[in-house]
C-alpha positions, 0 to 999 in steps of 0.5 A: 376637842371635848369627848362625849360622855355618852358616845365612844370615839365621839368628840365635840370641836368646841368653836365657841371658845374663840374670839367673838364666840364662834369660828368665824374669828378664824377666817376673819382674823386673817383676812383683816390682817392681811387687809391691813398688810395690803393697805386696805382702809375700807372693808365690806361684807354681807353676813348671816350674823357671826361673820359680821361680829367677827369683821367689826372686832378685828377691823376695829383692832386694826383700825379699818373701817368695816361696813356690814350688811345683815338681815334685820333678824339675826340674833341680837348679839350679832347686831350689838357686837357690830354697833359696840365695835364702831362698824357701820351697820346696815340691817336689811329686810331680806336674806344674806343673798340681798345683803350681798347684792347690796354690797356689790352694788355699792363697793365700787362707789364707796371704795370698799374691798369686798371680804365676802365668803370666797371672794378673797383667799385668806378666810379659807386660809384662817378656817383651814386651821380647824383641819390641822387642829382636829388631826393634831388633837387626835394624834396625827390620825384622821377620824372616820367622819367630820360633821360640819354645819354648812351655810357658806361652807368655807370651814369644810373647803378650808378643812379639806385644803388642810388635809391635802397639805398635810398629806403633802407634808407627810404629817398624816396618812391614811384615808380622809374622813367622810365629810357630812355637811349639815343644813337645816330643812328650812334653808337646804339648798346643798342638801337638795342639790346632793339628793338631786345629783347636781353639781351646783345648787339652786337658790332656796325659796322661802329660806326660814330657820332659827339656825341663822348662820344656815340660812344661806339660800345659795352658797357661793362655793356650793360646787366645791362643797358638793365635790368634797362631800362626794369625794369623801364618801359623805353626804349632806344632811338637813334637819328640822328646826324641832330636831335641832332644838331638841339636840340643843336641849339634849346636849345641854342636859346630858353633856353639859354643853350649850350648842348653837343652832348650827352645831345642833344641826350637827348633833342631830344629823349624827343622831339621824345617821347612828339610828339609820346605821350609816355611822356605826357606833364606835366610829371616830367622829368629829362634831362641830359646834361652830359657835357659843350657844349664849350667842343665840339666847334670843333665837333659842328662847323663841324656839322654846316659846320662852318670854322674858318677864315684863318687868323685875319685882319691885320687892323680894324676900330676904336673901334675893337679889337687890332690885332698883328703888 
């Protein structure tokens, strides 16, 4: 939990320090451990990127086959993870919804156990540790608000479950935090449903954002996400990609933290709600950076219109790097 340099009582929950570099390791560590406990030998899941990398890693450690379906334009780091860990990777010309359909169509014939979001119980159990941690790290007191980037929304659901459990245990009292679910404007099914007063979202057509983890056009647990946000007094906020990129650069320069695009959706939304007065200066706020920014170098570079030079120089002045002969 990293305190902001600029905003009093604002902390960044840095999930990029987890194994495989994102919060997805929390859920998959437990889900794969329990899969091994129950004797499962083949696991399958669709992924927008980071869940696939985490599944590949933990399946390799457990000696279990992993079958992962990803959109072909996910960050390169996620693809490399899957190949390096020996997973069976299928790159799909489509979205995570297309990947999920493929898993559902093939799992019976292939003998796969579907470890997709909210289709087994243990990913939520792993993700809820974020709720336990943030309360413990704040001295067993709730913050006023939690900003959580929301694609599938399992982390938000898990944290709400953790709050319930801690209250039953007598570990924390008081009003629960307002939960803010953050999306990208290019794929904002939950934000649209929230604004329209609906209990479930509709499939978001033409989903497109460089925050690949938020590119989930129809979250499986959308009704639970909306219920939690409303019960807490929070809301769903969507930010344009330009604002997300600006927040990545702002936090890198001013706070020394390289956010993931999803994490920058949280910081961008905080800026928006602070400017509008919905969030007051001095309120205790936790912003989640759900992954290490370095896992998105290709996506962020493209958003910044950066291009890698075509080749290394063949010679450099004395004091430069050593180049191939």
